[in-house]
C-alpha positions in Angstrom: 16.6 48.4 139.3 13.1 47.6 140.5 12.2 44.7 142.5 9.7 42.3 140.9 6.3 42.1 142.6 4.8 38.8 143.8 1.4 38.0 142.2 -0.1 36.4 145.3 0.2 38.1 148.5 -0.5 36.0 151.6 -3.1 36.9 154.1 -2.9 37.3 157.9 -2.5 33.6 158.3 -0.5 32.9 155.1 -3.6 31.8 153.3 -3.8 32.8 149.6 -7.2 33.6 148.1 -9.4 35.8 146.2 -11.9 38.6 147.3 -15.7 38.2 147.2 -15.9 40.8 144.4 -13.4 39.1 142.2 -15.3 35.7 142.7 -18.6 37.5 141.7 -17.0 39.0 138.6 -15.7 35.6 137.4 -19.3 34.0 138.0 -20.8 36.8 136.1 -18.4 36.4 133.1 -18.9 32.6 133.1 -22.8 33.1 133.2 -22.7 35.5 130.2 -20.5 33.0 128.2 -22.8 30.1 129.1 -25.9 32.1 128.1 -24.3 32.7 124.6 -23.1 29.0 124.3 -26.1 27.1 125.3 -28.3 28.0 122.3 -25.6 26.9 120.0 -25.0 23.8 121.9 -28.7 22.9 121.7 -28.7 23.2 117.9 -25.6 21.2 117.6 -26.9 18.4 119.8 -30.3 18.4 117.9 -28.4 18.0 114.6 -26.3 15.3 116.0 -29.3 13.3 117.0 -30.9 13.8 113.6 -27.7 12.5 111.9 -27.3 9.6 114.3 -31.0 8.6 113.6 -30.3 8.7 109.7 -27.2 6.6 110.1 -29.1 4.2 112.2 -31.7 3.8 109.6 -29.2 3.4 106.8 -27.4 0.7 108.9 -30.7 -1.2 109.2 -31.1 -1.1 105.5 -27.5 -2.5 105.0 -28.2 -5.2 107.5 -31.4 -6.2 105.7 -29.6 -6.2 102.3 -26.6 -8.3 103.6 -29.0 -10.9 105.3 -31.3 -11.1 102.2 -28.3 -12.2 100.2 -26.8 -14.5 102.9 -30.1 -16.1 103.6 -31.5 -16.0 99.9 -34.9 -14.6 101.1 -36.8 -11.4 101.1 -36.3 -9.1 104.0 -38.7 -6.4 105.2 -38.1 -3.2 107.2 -41.5 -2.3 108.7 -42.4 0.7 110.7 -43.4 0.1 114.4 -46.7 1.3 115.7 -46.4 0.4 119.3 -45.2 3.6 121.0 -47.0 5.9 123.4 -47.7 8.4 120.5 -50.5 8.2 118.0 -49.1 8.2 114.5 -50.9 10.7 112.3 -50.2 8.9 109.0 -49.1 5.5 107.7 -45.9 7.3 106.4 -44.8 8.3 110.0 -42.1 6.0 111.3 -41.2 7.9 114.4 -41.9 5.0 116.7 -39.0 3.1 115.0 -38.8 0.1 112.8 -38.3 -3.7 112.6 -36.2 -5.7 110.4 -37.3 -9.4 109.7 -37.1 -12.2 107.2 -40.4 -12.5 105.4 -40.9 -16.2 104.5 -44.6 -15.9 103.3 -44.3 -12.6 101.5 -47.1 -10.8 103.4 -44.7 -8.0 104.7 -45.8 -8.7 108.4 -43.7 -10.3 111.1 -45.4 -13.8 111.6 -44.5 -16.6 113.9 -41.4 -18.5 112.7 -40.0 -15.4 110.9 -36.7 -14.3 112.2 -36.5 -10.7 113.5 -33.0 -9.3 113.0 -33.4 -5.9 114.6 -35.9 -3.7 116.4 -35.1 0.1 116.6 -37.0 2.7 118.5 -36.3 6.2 117.7 -35.4 8.8 120.5 -38.1 11.2 121.7 -38.3 14.3 119.5 -36.9 12.6 116.4 -39.1 12.0 113.3 -38.7 9.6 110.5 -41.2 10.2 107.6 -41.5 8.2 104.4 -42.2 10.4 101.4 -44.9 9.8 98.9 -44.1 7.5 96.0 -41.9 4.5 95.8 -43.9 1.6 97.4 -46.0 1.3 100.6 -45.6 4.0 103.2 -45.4 1.2 105.9 -42.5 -1.0 104.8 -39.6 -1.5 102.6 -39.1 -4.9 101.0 -35.5 -6.1 100.0 -35.4 -9.0 97.7 -32.8 -12.0 98.0 -30.5 -10.2 95.7 -30.2 -7.3 98.3 -32.1 -4.8 96.0 -35.0 -2.6 97.3 -38.0 -3.7 95.2 -39.5 -0.3 95.0 -37.0 2.3 93.5 -37.4 6.1 94.3 -38.1 5.8 98.1 -37.0 8.4 100.4 -37.3 9.4 104.1 -37.0 12.6 105.9 -35.3 12.5 109.3 -35.7 15.7 111.5 -36.1 16.9 115.1 -39.5 18.0 116.5 -38.7 21.7 116.3 -37.1 21.5 112.8 -38.8 21.5 109.3 -38.3 18.5 107.2 -36.1 20.3 104.9 -33.6 21.4 107.6 -33.1 17.6 108.6 -31.5 14.8 106.5 -33.2 13.3 103.4 -32.4 9.6 102.8 -32.5 8.7 99.2 -32.9 5.3 97.6 -31.8 5.1 94.1 -31.3 2.3 91.6 -32.3 -0.7 93.9 -29.0 -0.7 95.9 -27.7 2.7 96.5 -28.4 4.9 99.6 -27.3 8.5 100.1 -28.2 11.4 102.3 -28.8 14.9 101.4 -29.0 17.7 103.9 -31.2 20.7 103.6 -33.0 19.8 100.5 -36.6 19.2 99.5 -35.9 16.3 97.1 -33.2 13.8 96.3 -32.5 15.7 93.1 -31.6 18.9 95.1 -27.9 19.6 95.9 -27.0 20.0 99.5 -26.7 23.6 100.6 
């Protein structure tokens, strides 16, 4: 019968350890695995940030709808223009948005009008309102909680993505919101 071998052999002073070559091999293997995993992680992280921004915008719409019904007055979600980046078009919302009660119906936050929320998008995330369906600068929600201009849609995407590879937020019938991934229009099916 053979005697079982011990896995670890103690050194001259009874100290267990690994050789320098073994350590370098482990570091090389970890470096190779990391170089394979990092690009995948970057894509997952970017998509997570896009999804989070889309959910944040939809939550703002829901907040405006609920408060419009609760207060019995129009609410407006208006794009912010006060960030360090020049906005190329009036449909570009990547500085963020504000939600406020619009007492006088001018779709602008005036003194005495309650601001419910102010949201700034993270750097590198874009929110663009598509053509059609009301003004490109704001959304009005009436006192019944309905969006006044039907057919509005927003694209949410990262700086190094195309609009079609991000999320599309679709407004239908005055009260329904939904997201579509990887589509050019709200009528396309998610891929």
